[in-house]
C-alpha positions as CSV (number, residue, x, y, z in Angstrom):
1,M,-19.5,-3.1,15.0
2,Y,-18.6,-6.7,15.6
3,N,-20.3,-8.5,18.3
4,P,-18.2,-9.5,21.4
5,I,-17.8,-13.4,20.5
6,S,-16.3,-12.2,17.2
7,K,-14.1,-9.9,18.8
8,L,-13.2,-12.7,21.4
9,F,-12.2,-14.9,18.5
10,H,-10.4,-12.2,16.6
11,W,-8.0,-11.0,19.6
12,T,-7.7,-14.3,21.3
13,M,-6.7,-16.1,18.0
14,G,-4.4,-13.3,17.0
15,V,-2.4,-13.6,20.1
16,L,-2.3,-17.3,19.9
17,I,-0.9,-17.1,16.4
18,L,1.5,-14.5,17.0
19,G,2.9,-16.5,19.7
20,L,2.9,-19.7,17.8
21,L,4.8,-18.0,15.0
22,A,7.2,-16.5,17.4
23,V,7.9,-19.8,19.1
24,G,8.0,-21.8,15.8
25,R,10.4,-19.1,14.4
26,T,12.9,-19.8,17.5
27,L,12.5,-23.5,18.2
28,D,16.0,-24.4,17.0
29,E,17.2,-21.8,19.8
30,F,16.2,-23.9,22.6
31,V,18.0,-27.1,24.1
32,P,16.3,-30.2,25.6
33,P,14.3,-30.8,27.8
34,F,12.9,-27.3,27.5
35,K,12.8,-27.6,23.6
36,F,10.5,-30.9,24.0
37,T,8.3,-29.2,26.4
38,L,8.0,-26.0,24.1
39,I,7.0,-28.4,21.1
40,G,4.5,-29.9,23.2
41,W,3.1,-26.5,24.0
42,H,3.5,-25.3,20.4
43,K,1.5,-28.5,19.0
44,S,-1.3,-28.1,22.1
45,L,-1.7,-24.3,21.0
46,G,-1.7,-25.2,17.3
47,M,-4.5,-27.7,17.7
48,I,-6.5,-25.1,19.8
49,V,-5.8,-22.7,17.0
50,L,-7.2,-25.3,14.5
51,A,-10.4,-25.8,16.9
52,L,-11.0,-22.2,17.3
53,T,-10.8,-21.6,13.6
54,V,-13.5,-24.2,12.9
55,L,-15.6,-22.6,15.8
56,R,-14.9,-19.2,14.2
57,V,-16.0,-20.0,10.9
58,L,-19.0,-21.9,12.3
59,W,-19.8,-18.5,14.1
60,W,-19.1,-16.4,11.3
61,L,-21.6,-18.2,9.1
62,G,-24.3,-17.8,11.5
63,Q,-23.8,-13.8,11.9
64,T,-24.9,-10.8,9.9
65,K,-21.7,-9.1,8.8
66,P,-21.2,-5.5,9.2
67,A,-21.1,-3.7,6.0
68,L,-17.6,-2.5,4.8
69,V,-16.9,1.0,5.3
70,K,-18.2,3.4,3.0
71,S,-14.7,5.0,2.4
72,L,-13.4,1.7,0.9
73,P,-13.2,1.8,-2.9
74,A,-15.6,-0.6,-4.6
75,W,-12.7,-2.3,-6.4
76,M,-11.0,-3.4,-3.0
77,A,-14.1,-5.0,-1.7
78,P,-13.2,-8.5,-3.4
79,W,-9.7,-8.0,-2.2
80,V,-10.9,-7.7,1.4
81,S,-13.0,-11.0,1.1
82,F,-10.0,-12.9,-0.9
83,G,-7.7,-11.5,2.0
84,H,-10.0,-12.9,4.8
85,N,-10.5,-16.0,3.2
86,L,-6.6,-16.7,2.8
87,L,-6.2,-15.8,6.2
88,Y,-8.7,-18.6,7.1
89,G,-7.2,-21.0,5.0
90,F,-3.7,-20.5,6.3
91,M,-5.2,-20.8,9.9
92,V,-6.3,-24.4,8.9
93,L,-3.2,-25.1,7.0
94,M,-0.8,-24.1,9.7
95,P,-2.0,-26.4,12.2
96,L,-3.2,-29.2,10.1
97,S,0.5,-29.3,8.3
98,G,1.8,-29.3,11.7
99,W,-0.2,-32.3,13.0
100,L,0.7,-34.2,9.9
101,M,4.4,-33.6,10.0
102,S,4.2,-34.6,13.9
103,N,2.5,-37.9,12.7
104,A,4.9,-38.4,9.7
105,A,7.8,-38.2,12.2
106,G,6.3,-40.7,14.3
107,Y,5.2,-38.7,17.0
108,P,1.7,-38.2,18.3
109,V,0.1,-35.0,18.9
110,S,-1.6,-34.4,22.2
111,V,-3.3,-31.4,23.5
112,F,-1.8,-30.6,27.0
113,G,-1.9,-34.4,27.7
114,W,-5.9,-34.1,27.7
115,V,-6.5,-35.9,24.4
116,T,-4.0,-37.5,22.1
117,L,-5.3,-36.8,18.4
118,P,-5.7,-39.8,16.0
119,E,-2.7,-40.5,13.9
120,L,-3.6,-39.1,10.1
121,V,-0.6,-40.7,8.6
122,A,2.1,-43.4,9.4
123,K,5.5,-42.6,10.2
124,N,7.2,-41.7,7.0
125,Q,10.4,-39.7,6.6
126,E,9.6,-38.3,3.0
127,L,6.3,-37.2,4.1
128,R,7.6,-35.6,7.2
129,E,9.8,-33.4,5.0
130,V,6.9,-32.6,2.6
131,F,4.7,-31.7,5.5
132,G,7.5,-29.6,7.1
133,E,8.1,-27.6,4.0
134,V,4.3,-26.9,3.8
135,H,4.5,-25.7,7.5
136,E,7.4,-23.6,6.9
137,I,6.0,-22.0,3.7
138,A,2.5,-21.5,5.3
139,A,4.3,-19.7,8.1
140,W,5.9,-17.2,5.9
141,G,2.4,-16.9,3.9
142,L,0.7,-16.2,7.3
143,I,3.2,-13.7,8.4
144,A,3.0,-11.8,5.1
145,L,-0.9,-11.8,5.3
146,L,-0.8,-10.8,8.8
147,V,1.5,-7.8,8.1
148,L,-1.1,-7.0,5.2
149,H,-3.9,-7.4,7.9
150,V,-2.5,-5.1,10.3
151,G,-1.1,-2.6,7.9
152,A,-4.7,-2.4,6.3
153,A,-6.1,-1.6,9.5
154,V,-3.5,1.1,10.3
155,V,-4.1,2.6,6.6
156,H,-8.1,2.7,7.4
157,H,-7.6,4.5,10.7
158,R,-4.7,6.9,9.8
159,I,-5.3,7.7,6.0
160,F,-9.1,6.9,5.4
161,K,-9.8,7.9,9.0
162,D,-12.7,5.3,9.1
163,D,-13.8,3.0,11.9
164,T,-12.6,-0.4,10.4
165,L,-10.1,-0.8,13.2
166,T,-12.1,0.6,15.8
167,R,-15.1,-1.3,15.3
168,M,-12.9,-4.7,16.2
169,L,-11.5,-3.1,19.2
170,P,-12.7,-4.9,22.6
171,G,-14.9,-2.7,24.7
172,R,-16.4,-0.9,21.7
């Protein structure tokens, strides 16, 4: 079983990331001034995801990890680790590339107006395009990984009939 803090990180970040991906995919459908408000929320929540990812990794490093389920074939174990590490990589790459893209476009990144983050790069249209492409490609990569992650949990629950899914559920 995972501890309650690990579960809280998992589900909070899952909801935030899914929401951010949905908003990011539909931003062009909105018109100002609501579009600008939505972009501000998107940036703020993206930076919160970045901070939560750092905190989550620090928490994870100090915890004893539950053993992989016995029904998992031995050849899959390295892929589980690789997949989780890739997810964490994308949880850093997405908000970081968004921050860099925003700075390169000449816009500051603020977290709900509470704090304005430092400028990482100066205004530069070429860099804005590069970071925009990284952000876009990373979004599709993260979507693919999330589909695999959820799919694996369902396969474990329905086919392997093990407790991989249930041990991460809140309240268990």
